[in-house]
C-alpha positions in Angstrom: -24.4 -8.0 -3.7 -25.2 -11.7 -4.2 -23.5 -14.5 -2.3 -21.9 -15.8 -5.6 -20.4 -12.4 -6.1 -19.1 -12.2 -2.5 -17.8 -15.8 -2.9 -15.8 -14.9 -6.0 -14.4 -11.7 -4.3 -13.2 -13.8 -1.5 -11.5 -16.4 -3.5 -9.8 -13.8 -5.6 -8.5 -12.1 -2.4 -7.3 -15.4 -1.0 -5.5 -16.3 -4.4 -3.9 -12.9 -4.6 -2.6 -13.1 -1.1 -1.1 -16.7 -1.8 0.3 -15.6 -5.1 2.2 -12.5 -3.5 3.3 -14.5 -0.4 4.9 -16.9 -2.9 7.2 -14.2 -4.0 10.5 -13.6 -2.2 11.3 -10.3 -0.6 13.6 -9.2 -3.6 10.6 -9.9 -6.1 8.2 -8.0 -4.1 10.8 -5.2 -3.6 11.2 -5.1 -7.5 7.4 -4.6 -7.7 7.4 -1.8 -5.2 5.5 -4.0 -2.6 6.5 -4.8 1.1 4.9 -7.7 2.7 2.9 -5.4 4.9 1.1 -4.1 1.8 -0.1 -7.6 0.6 -3.6 -7.7 2.2 -4.3 -4.2 1.0 -3.3 -4.9 -2.3 -5.4 -7.8 -2.3 -8.3 -5.8 -1.2 -7.7 -3.6 -3.9 -7.0 -0.6 -1.7 -3.5 0.2 -3.2 -2.0 0.4 -6.6 
């Protein structure tokens, strides 16, 4: 995997975590997500 691809993946991970953390608990619950799931979802391990 190239450095460019790794960097793009890392940026996407951080963007996803930031966007999910911006949601309130009720919005996350409506999506079926808990705060504990956010990092796994950002890594693509869930959903």
